[in-house]
Residue frames as a rotation matrix with the C-alpha (Angstrom) as fourth column:
MET 1
0.506 0.295 -0.810 210.68
-0.832 0.414 -0.369 60.99
0.226 0.861 0.456 245.07
SER 2
-0.063 -0.499 0.865 211.43
-0.627 0.693 0.354 57.34
-0.776 -0.520 -0.356 245.70
LEU 3
-0.109 -0.042 -0.993 212.49
-0.943 0.320 0.090 55.07
0.314 0.947 -0.074 242.85
THR 4
-0.166 0.026 -0.986 212.86
0.070 0.997 0.014 51.96
0.984 -0.067 -0.168 244.99
SER 5
0.778 0.563 0.280 211.77
-0.252 -0.128 0.959 51.05
0.576 -0.816 0.042 248.50
ASN 6
0.746 -0.506 -0.433 215.19
0.660 0.650 0.377 49.76
0.091 -0.567 0.819 249.58
ILE 7
-0.108 -0.784 0.611 217.20
0.417 -0.594 -0.688 53.00
0.902 0.181 0.391 249.34
LYS 8
0.324 0.149 -0.934 218.04
0.946 -0.077 0.316 54.10
-0.024 -0.986 -0.166 252.87
PRO 9
0.748 -0.041 0.663 218.19
0.139 -0.966 -0.217 57.88
0.649 0.255 -0.717 253.28
GLU 10
-0.376 -0.893 -0.246 221.32
0.650 -0.065 -0.757 59.34
0.660 -0.445 0.605 254.82
PRO 11
-0.277 0.253 -0.927 220.97
0.889 -0.299 -0.348 61.54
-0.365 -0.920 -0.142 257.96
ASP 12
-0.786 -0.042 -0.617 220.81
-0.069 -0.986 0.155 64.66
-0.614 0.164 0.772 255.77
GLY 13
0.197 0.979 -0.059 217.89
-0.296 0.002 -0.955 63.18
-0.935 0.206 0.290 253.83
SER 14
0.112 -0.215 -0.970 219.82
-0.993 -0.049 -0.104 62.27
-0.025 0.975 -0.219 250.69
PRO 15
0.975 0.223 0.023 219.80
-0.221 0.973 -0.062 58.67
-0.037 0.055 0.998 249.46
SER 16
0.300 -0.907 0.296 223.03
-0.153 0.260 0.953 56.74
-0.942 -0.331 -0.061 249.91
GLU 17
0.122 -0.322 -0.939 225.14
-0.969 -0.243 -0.042 56.89
-0.215 0.915 -0.341 246.74
ALA 18
-0.859 -0.490 0.150 226.09
-0.461 0.866 0.193 53.23
-0.224 0.097 -0.970 247.12
ASN 19
-0.382 0.795 0.472 222.44
0.294 0.589 -0.753 52.20
-0.876 -0.149 -0.459 247.25
VAL 20
0.455 0.521 -0.722 221.56
-0.481 -0.539 -0.692 54.44
-0.750 0.662 0.005 244.30
PHE 21
-0.193 -0.619 -0.762 224.31
-0.980 0.091 0.174 52.99
-0.038 0.780 -0.624 242.14
GLU 22
-0.890 -0.089 0.446 223.51
-0.155 0.981 -0.113 49.45
-0.428 -0.170 -0.888 243.25
SER 23
0.040 0.987 0.157 219.86
0.125 0.151 -0.981 49.93
-0.991 0.059 -0.117 242.29
ILE 24
0.439 0.043 -0.897 220.86
-0.790 -0.457 -0.408 51.36
-0.427 0.888 -0.167 238.90
ASP 25
-0.601 -0.761 -0.242 223.31
-0.794 0.537 0.285 48.49
-0.087 0.364 -0.927 238.36
MET 26
-0.673 0.426 0.604 220.64
0.128 0.872 -0.473 45.91
-0.728 -0.241 -0.641 239.20
ALA 27
0.394 0.869 -0.297 218.16
-0.146 -0.260 -0.954 47.61
-0.907 0.420 0.024 236.88
LEU 28
0.137 -0.428 -0.893 220.65
-0.973 -0.229 -0.039 47.67
-0.188 0.874 -0.448 234.01
LYS 29
-0.855 -0.487 0.178 221.50
-0.463 0.871 0.161 44.00
-0.233 0.056 -0.971 234.53
SER 30
-0.306 0.820 0.483 217.82
0.215 0.554 -0.804 43.05
-0.927 -0.143 -0.346 234.52
VAL 31
0.573 0.469 -0.672 217.37
-0.497 -0.453 -0.740 44.93
-0.651 0.758 -0.026 231.24
GLU 32
-0.162 -0.750 -0.641 220.47
-0.986 0.105 0.126 43.42
-0.027 0.653 -0.757 229.62
ASP 33
-0.836 -0.165 -0.524 219.69
-0.200 0.980 0.010 39.89
0.511 0.113 -0.852 230.82
PRO 34
-0.047 0.921 0.386 215.98
-0.869 -0.229 0.440 39.44
0.493 -0.314 0.811 231.65
ALA 35
0.413 0.190 -0.891 216.53
0.046 0.973 0.228 35.78
0.909 -0.135 0.393 232.56
ALA 36
-0.522 -0.697 -0.492 218.80
0.582 0.131 -0.803 36.90
0.624 -0.705 0.337 235.43
GLY 37
-0.629 0.322 0.707 216.14
-0.486 -0.873 -0.035 39.30
0.606 -0.366 0.706 236.73
GLY 38
-0.972 0.229 0.056 214.21
0.103 0.627 -0.772 36.47
-0.212 -0.745 -0.633 238.36
ARG 39
-0.382 0.883 -0.272 211.03
-0.785 -0.466 -0.409 37.33
-0.488 0.057 0.871 236.47
């Protein structure tokens, strides 16, 4: 299952925690402030 196309899998096949949290953080910011989402 891939939520975003920019999460790089780690050698064991798991997504990088840093990338997961960064993606979540970006998603939350875009929800809280749509003007900052670049849409």
